[in-house]
N, C-alpha and C positions, 0 to 999 in steps of 0.2 A: 504494500500500500504506500502511496506517495503522499507527502504533505508539503505545505508551502514552507520554504526557507524564510528565515527572519534575519533582518540586518540587526546591528547592535542596538538600534533604537526601537526594535520590536516590530518594525513594518515588514509586511510580506514582500518578498522579492520574486522575481520571475523564475528562479531556479528551484525546481522541486527537490525535495530530500526524501529519503526513505523514512518511514515511520520508525523503523528499527534504530536508525541513526539519531532520531529525535528523542526517542524514549530511553535508549541505553544509559545515558548519564543520569537520568532520573531514577531508573531502576537500581543502578549501582549505588546511588546515594541512599536509597531507601532500604537496601539490603541490610539485614540485621547481622552484626558480627557474631560469630560463634563464640560462646563463652568457654574459656579454657577450663579444663578439669583441675581439681586441687593438685593432683600429681603433676600436671603440666606447669602449674604455677610454681610449685616447689622446685621442679627441675630447672626451669628458666631462672628462678631466683638464685639458686646455687651457682649457675653458670655466670650470671651477671655480677654477683658480689664476691665470688670466690669462696673456697671451702672454709677458710678461717671465719669470715664474716657470717657465712651461712650457719656455722655452729653456734653463733650468738644471736641469730635472728631467724624468724620464721613467719612467712605470710599466714595470716589467720583467716582473712575473709576478703572477698572482692564483691563490693556492692555499689551499684550506681556509679561505676567508674572509679571508685576509690579502693585502692589496695591497702588493707590494714596489716601492718607488720609489727609483731611483738619482738622486742629486743630484751636481752637479759641484764644489761648494765647501761648506765647513763653514758658511758664512754662510747658504746656502740650506737646508741641513739644519736649522739652528737656526730659521730663519724659518718654514719649512713645518711643523716640529714644533709650533709654537704654533697652527697652524691645523688640526691633526690631527682634533680632535673635530668641528669644523664640516665638514671634508672627509668624514669617515666618515658623518656624518648625511646629507649631500647625496648621497653615493654610495648609501646605503641607500634614500633616497627614490626614486632612479632605478631601482635594481635589486633592492631588498629586503634585509632584515636578514640573510638566510642567505648572500647573495652576498658582501657585504663587511662584516666585523665589526671589522677593524683595518687600520691602515696602518703599515708599517715603512719608515723612510728609511735609506738607506745611501749611503756615498760611492761614486762610480763608480770602477772600477779603471782605472788608466792603462795 
């Protein structure tokens, strides 16, 4: 099926476009990202922070784009907080911007 092409101002042009070409960007935008499993989150976390930091931190939940990570000492909370932006960017590269938009660190309860 063919549709009318639009110029940047939204006016119809004389060059027809395929409906598939018009709708593909919309469908891609509306596609819901697959939520990673807890095991996938743990594996990627270990890869991103390294084995030493992973022994002192653990992702506990992923809700509404926020990854909650429990850490065992204030030193690790401080250290990982400085890596927050890099970690968010790498998680987004793996799972998409909709899946992880923030990381919140908290001390583990005893």
